[in-house]
C-alpha positions as a Markdown table, in Angstrom:
| # | Residue | x | y | z |
|---|---|---|---|---|
| 1 | Unk | 94.2 | 90.3 | 93.0 |
| 2 | Unk | 91.4 | 89.4 | 95.4 |
| 3 | Unk | 88.3 | 87.6 | 94.4 |
| 4 | Unk | 85.4 | 86.0 | 96.2 |
| 5 | Unk | 83.4 | 83.6 | 94.0 |
| 6 | Unk | 80.1 | 82.7 | 95.5 |
| 7 | Unk | 82.0 | 82.6 | 98.8 |
| 8 | Unk | 79.8 | 81.1 | 101.6 |
| 9 | Unk | 80.5 | 80.2 | 105.2 |
| 10 | Unk | 77.9 | 78.5 | 107.3 |
| 11 | Unk | 78.7 | 77.5 | 110.9 |
| 12 | Unk | 77.5 | 74.1 | 112.1 |
| 13 | Unk | 75.0 | 75.5 | 114.6 |
| 14 | Unk | 71.9 | 74.6 | 112.7 |
| 15 | Unk | 71.1 | 74.2 | 109.0 |
| 16 | Unk | 68.1 | 76.6 | 109.2 |
| 17 | Unk | 70.2 | 79.5 | 110.4 |
| 18 | Unk | 71.4 | 82.1 | 107.9 |
| 19 | Unk | 75.0 | 81.8 | 106.8 |
| 20 | Unk | 77.7 | 84.0 | 108.3 |
| 21 | Unk | 78.6 | 84.8 | 104.7 |
| 22 | Unk | 76.2 | 84.2 | 101.9 |
| 23 | Unk | 77.4 | 83.8 | 98.3 |
| 24 | Unk | 79.8 | 86.8 | 98.2 |
| 25 | Unk | 81.0 | 87.8 | 94.8 |
| 26 | Unk | 83.7 | 90.5 | 94.9 |
| 27 | Unk | 86.8 | 91.5 | 92.8 |
| 28 | Unk | 89.5 | 93.9 | 94.1 |
| 29 | Unk | 92.1 | 95.0 | 91.6 |
| 30 | Unk | 95.7 | 95.9 | 92.3 |
| 31 | Unk | 95.8 | 99.5 | 93.6 |
| 32 | Unk | 92.2 | 99.4 | 94.7 |
| 33 | Unk | 91.1 | 100.1 | 98.3 |
| 34 | Unk | 87.8 | 98.4 | 98.9 |
| 35 | Unk | 86.1 | 99.2 | 102.3 |
| 36 | Unk | 83.5 | 96.9 | 103.8 |
| 37 | Unk | 81.0 | 98.6 | 106.0 |
| 38 | Unk | 78.3 | 96.9 | 108.1 |
| 39 | Unk | 77.2 | 96.2 | 111.6 |
| 40 | Unk | 78.8 | 93.6 | 113.9 |
| 41 | Unk | 77.9 | 90.2 | 112.6 |
| 42 | Unk | 77.3 | 91.4 | 109.1 |
| 43 | Unk | 80.1 | 89.1 | 107.7 |
| 44 | Unk | 83.1 | 91.5 | 107.4 |
| 45 | Unk | 85.5 | 89.7 | 109.6 |
| 46 | Unk | 84.4 | 86.3 | 108.2 |
| 47 | Unk | 85.2 | 87.5 | 104.8 |
| 48 | Unk | 88.7 | 88.5 | 105.8 |
| 49 | Unk | 89.3 | 85.3 | 107.7 |
| 50 | Unk | 88.3 | 83.3 | 104.6 |
| 51 | Unk | 90.9 | 85.2 | 102.5 |
| 52 | Unk | 93.5 | 84.5 | 105.2 |
| 53 | Unk | 92.7 | 80.8 | 105.3 |
| 54 | Unk | 91.8 | 81.0 | 109.0 |
| 55 | Unk | 88.4 | 79.6 | 108.0 |
| 56 | Unk | 87.4 | 77.0 | 105.4 |
| 57 | Unk | 84.5 | 78.0 | 103.1 |
| 58 | Unk | 81.3 | 76.0 | 103.1 |
| 59 | Unk | 81.2 | 76.6 | 99.4 |
| 60 | Unk | 82.6 | 79.0 | 96.8 |
| 61 | Unk | 86.2 | 80.2 | 96.6 |
| 62 | Unk | 88.5 | 82.9 | 98.1 |
| 63 | Unk | 91.1 | 83.6 | 95.4 |
| 64 | Unk | 94.3 | 85.6 | 95.8 |
| 65 | Unk | 96.5 | 86.3 | 92.7 |
| 66 | Unk | 94.7 | 83.6 | 90.8 |
| 67 | Unk | 95.2 | 80.9 | 93.5 |
| 68 | Unk | 92.3 | 79.3 | 95.5 |
| 69 | Unk | 93.2 | 79.9 | 99.2 |
| 70 | Unk | 91.7 | 76.6 | 100.3 |
| 71 | Unk | 94.0 | 74.7 | 97.9 |
| 72 | Unk | 97.1 | 76.9 | 98.3 |
| 73 | Unk | 97.1 | 78.2 | 101.9 |
| 74 | Unk | 100.8 | 78.8 | 102.2 |
| 75 | Unk | 101.4 | 80.3 | 98.7 |
| 76 | Unk | 98.5 | 82.7 | 99.1 |
| 77 | Unk | 99.6 | 83.8 | 102.6 |
| 78 | Unk | 103.0 | 84.8 | 101.2 |
| 79 | Unk | 101.2 | 87.3 | 99.0 |
| 80 | Unk | 99.3 | 88.9 | 101.9 |
| 81 | Unk | 99.8 | 91.1 | 104.8 |
| 82 | Unk | 97.2 | 91.4 | 107.6 |
| 83 | Unk | 96.5 | 94.1 | 110.1 |
| 84 | Unk | 94.0 | 93.2 | 112.8 |
| 85 | Unk | 92.4 | 95.7 | 115.1 |
| 86 | Unk | 95.3 | 95.2 | 117.6 |
| 87 | Unk | 98.6 | 94.4 | 115.9 |
| 88 | Unk | 100.3 | 91.5 | 117.7 |
| 89 | Unk | 104.0 | 92.3 | 118.1 |
| 90 | Unk | 106.7 | 91.5 | 120.7 |
| 91 | Unk | 106.6 | 94.2 | 123.4 |
| 92 | Unk | 110.1 | 93.5 | 124.6 |
| 93 | Unk | 111.7 | 93.9 | 121.2 |
| 94 | Unk | 112.1 | 97.3 | 119.6 |
| 95 | Unk | 110.6 | 98.4 | 116.3 |
| 96 | Unk | 113.6 | 97.4 | 114.2 |
| 97 | Unk | 113.9 | 94.0 | 115.9 |
| 98 | Unk | 110.1 | 93.3 | 115.4 |
| 99 | Unk | 110.4 | 94.2 | 111.7 |
| 100 | Unk | 113.5 | 92.2 | 111.2 |
| 101 | Unk | 111.9 | 89.1 | 112.9 |
| 102 | Unk | 108.7 | 89.2 | 110.9 |
| 103 | Unk | 110.5 | 89.9 | 107.6 |
| 104 | Unk | 112.8 | 86.9 | 108.2 |
| 105 | Unk | 109.8 | 84.7 | 108.9 |
| 106 | Unk | 108.5 | 85.6 | 105.4 |
| 107 | Unk | 112.0 | 84.7 | 104.0 |
| 108 | Unk | 113.3 | 88.3 | 103.5 |
| 109 | Unk | 116.7 | 89.5 | 104.7 |
| 110 | Unk | 117.3 | 93.3 | 105.1 |
| 111 | Unk | 120.2 | 95.3 | 106.4 |
| 112 | Unk | 119.6 | 97.6 | 109.4 |
| 113 | Unk | 119.6 | 100.6 | 107.1 |
| 114 | Unk | 117.0 | 99.0 | 104.9 |
| 115 | Unk | 114.9 | 98.1 | 107.9 |
| 116 | Unk | 115.1 | 101.8 | 109.1 |
| 117 | Unk | 114.1 | 102.9 | 105.6 |
| 118 | Unk | 111.0 | 100.7 | 105.7 |
| 119 | Unk | 110.0 | 102.0 | 109.2 |
| 120 | Unk | 110.5 | 105.6 | 108.0 |
| 121 | Unk | 108.5 | 104.9 | 104.9 |
| 122 | Unk | 105.7 | 103.6 | 107.1 |
| 123 | Unk | 105.7 | 106.8 | 109.0 |
| 124 | Unk | 107.5 | 105.8 | 112.2 |
| 125 | Unk | 109.7 | 108.5 | 113.5 |
| 126 | Unk | 113.4 | 107.6 | 113.6 |
| 127 | Unk | 113.7 | 108.1 | 117.4 |
| 128 | Unk | 111.2 | 105.4 | 117.9 |
| 129 | Unk | 113.0 | 102.7 | 115.8 |
| 130 | Unk | 115.0 | 101.5 | 118.8 |
| 131 | Unk | 112.4 | 101.8 | 121.5 |
| 132 | Unk | 110.6 | 98.8 | 122.9 |
| 133 | Unk | 107.2 | 98.1 | 121.4 |
| 134 | Unk | 105.8 | 98.1 | 124.9 |
| 135 | Unk | 106.2 | 101.9 | 124.9 |
| 136 | Unk | 104.4 | 102.4 | 121.5 |
| 137 | Unk | 101.0 | 103.9 | 121.0 |
| 138 | Unk | 98.5 | 101.9 | 118.9 |
| 139 | Unk | 99.2 | 104.2 | 115.9 |
| 140 | Unk | 102.9 | 103.5 | 116.2 |
| 141 | Unk | 102.2 | 99.7 | 116.3 |
| 142 | Unk | 100.1 | 100.1 | 113.2 |
| 143 | Unk | 103.0 | 101.7 | 111.4 |
| 144 | Unk | 105.2 | 98.8 | 112.3 |
| 145 | Unk | 102.5 | 96.6 | 110.8 |
| 146 | Unk | 102.6 | 98.6 | 107.6 |
| 147 | Unk | 106.4 | 98.3 | 107.5 |
| 148 | Unk | 106.0 | 94.5 | 107.8 |
| 149 | Unk | 103.7 | 94.6 | 104.8 |
| 150 | Unk | 106.2 | 96.6 | 102.9 |
| 151 | Unk | 109.0 | 94.2 | 103.9 |
| 152 | Unk | 107.0 | 91.2 | 102.8 |
| 153 | Unk | 106.4 | 92.9 | 99.4 |
| 154 | Unk | 102.7 | 92.0 | 99.9 |
| 155 | Unk | 100.5 | 92.2 | 96.9 |
| 156 | Unk | 97.4 | 92.5 | 99.0 |
| 157 | Unk | 96.7 | 93.9 | 102.4 |
| 158 | Unk | 93.7 | 92.9 | 104.6 |
| 159 | Unk | 92.7 | 95.1 | 107.5 |
| 160 | Unk | 90.1 | 94.6 | 110.2 |
| 161 | Unk | 89.0 | 97.8 | 112.0 |
| 162 | Unk | 92.6 | 99.3 | 111.8 |
| 163 | Unk | 91.6 | 102.8 | 112.8 |
| 164 | Unk | 89.5 | 101.8 | 115.9 |
| 165 | Unk | 90.9 | 103.6 | 118.9 |
| 166 | Unk | 93.2 | 105.9 | 117.0 |
| 167 | Unk | 93.2 | 109.6 | 117.7 |
| 168 | Unk | 92.3 | 111.9 | 114.8 |
| 169 | Unk | 96.0 | 112.7 | 114.0 |
| 170 | Unk | 97.0 | 109.0 | 114.0 |
| 171 | Unk | 93.9 | 108.1 | 111.9 |
| 172 | Unk | 94.8 | 110.7 | 109.3 |
| 173 | Unk | 98.4 | 109.5 | 109.2 |
| 174 | Unk | 97.2 | 105.9 | 108.7 |
| 175 | Unk | 94.9 | 107.0 | 105.9 |
| 176 | Unk | 97.8 | 108.6 | 104.1 |
| 177 | Unk | 99.8 | 105.3 | 104.4 |
| 178 | Unk | 96.9 | 103.4 | 102.9 |
| 179 | Unk | 96.6 | 105.8 | 100.0 |
| 180 | Unk | 100.4 | 105.5 | 99.4 |
| 181 | Unk | 100.1 | 101.7 | 99.4 |
| 182 | Unk | 97.2 | 101.8 | 97.0 |
| 183 | Unk | 99.0 | 104.1 | 94.7 |
| 184 | Unk | 101.9 | 101.7 | 94.7 |
| 185 | Unk | 99.6 | 98.9 | 93.4 |
| 186 | Unk | 98.7 | 97.0 | 96.6 |
| 187 | Unk | 95.1 | 95.7 | 96.6 |
| 188 | Unk | 93.5 | 96.6 | 99.9 |
| 189 | Unk | 90.4 | 95.1 | 101.6 |
| 190 | Unk | 89.5 | 97.0 | 104.8 |
| 191 | Unk | 86.6 | 96.1 | 107.1 |
| 192 | Unk | 85.6 | 99.1 | 109.2 |
| 193 | Unk | 82.8 | 100.9 | 111.0 |
| 194 | Unk | 84.3 | 104.3 | 110.2 |
| 195 | Unk | 82.1 | 105.6 | 107.4 |
| 196 | Unk | 84.1 | 108.9 | 107.0 |
| 197 | Unk | 87.5 | 107.1 | 106.9 |
| 198 | Unk | 86.1 | 104.7 | 104.3 |
| 199 | Unk | 85.0 | 107.6 | 102.2 |
| 200 | Unk | 88.4 | 109.3 | 102.6 |
| 201 | Unk | 90.5 | 106.4 | 101.5 |
| 202 | Unk | 88.3 | 103.9 | 99.6 |
| 203 | Unk | 88.0 | 103.7 | 95.9 |
| 204 | Unk | 84.9 | 101.5 | 96.3 |
| 205 | Unk | 82.7 | 100.8 | 99.3 |
| 206 | Unk | 80.5 | 97.8 | 100.0 |
| 207 | Unk | 77.8 | 97.5 | 102.6 |
| 208 | Unk | 77.1 | 94.2 | 104.2 |
| 209 | Unk | 74.0 | 93.0 | 106.0 |
| 210 | Unk | 73.3 | 89.6 | 107.5 |
| 211 | Unk | 76.1 | 88.0 | 105.5 |
| 212 | Unk | 75.3 | 89.5 | 102.2 |
| 213 | Unk | 76.9 | 92.3 | 100.2 |
| 214 | Unk | 73.8 | 94.5 | 99.6 |
| 215 | Unk | 75.4 | 97.7 | 98.1 |
| 216 | Unk | 78.6 | 98.5 | 96.2 |
| 217 | Unk | 79.4 | 102.0 | 95.1 |
| 218 | Unk | 82.4 | 104.0 | 94.0 |
| 219 | Unk | 83.3 | 106.6 | 96.6 |
| 220 | Unk | 83.7 | 109.5 | 94.1 |
| 221 | Unk | 80.0 | 109.2 | 93.4 |
| 222 | Unk | 79.0 | 110.1 | 97.0 |
| 223 | Unk | 79.6 | 112.8 | 99.6 |
| 224 | Unk | 80.3 | 111.6 | 103.1 |
| 225 | Unk | 76.8 | 112.6 | 104.2 |
| 226 | Unk | 75.2 | 110.8 | 101.3 |
| 227 | Unk | 77.2 | 107.7 | 102.1 |
| 228 | Unk | 76.1 | 107.9 | 105.7 |
| 229 | Unk | 72.4 | 108.1 | 104.5 |
| 230 | Unk | 72.8 | 105.1 | 102.3 |
| 231 | Unk | 74.5 | 103.1 | 105.1 |
| 232 | Unk | 71.7 | 103.9 | 107.6 |
| 233 | Unk | 69.0 | 103.0 | 105.0 |
| 234 | Unk | 70.7 | 99.8 | 104.2 |
| 235 | Unk | 71.6 | 98.3 | 107.6 |
């Protein structure tokens, strides 16, 4: 569902400087949750932005569902949902209205009952559906973001530090949502600093350093403490 083929991004600040992303090769299948770990500047967000089409690659390809993102930006974006660290929603609209608006932008029409079902499936309590987004916690906004992904019937989900700033209960609830999405066949790429959350939800983990993917491993081969040791040795 998601492929990086020698994907490279070099910013025009000097030809001698290292690329922000250096010949990344990666394949993420439907139902797989791939977690990217690495320090700030390692290339995690650049990778996600290339899949989103926010950046153009210097060379190589970002491929979604068999389509090159650079050649088919609109078609590939329809297959995606994206959750940044802070989900940008309209604070003066309630949860139901936000979901309806973003679903309609993607070309989907739902009844109020169907919208409520999507919000409930994403873990948002019924009493919050008609409250303004300005009153929501970060965890509640993330759930609306997941509901938007469900409404768009996204084949792939990209996440950039989605659990940053969440309390432990909200982070656990968010992990459960990701596992449900993975089990339903969604391909998930998550950039994170949270080693233990990555171990909890990921099917595979990649460690990035200075723009390169230097380690890839299945999570069931490692304990959380072993993963932490590998991460510290690598970065």
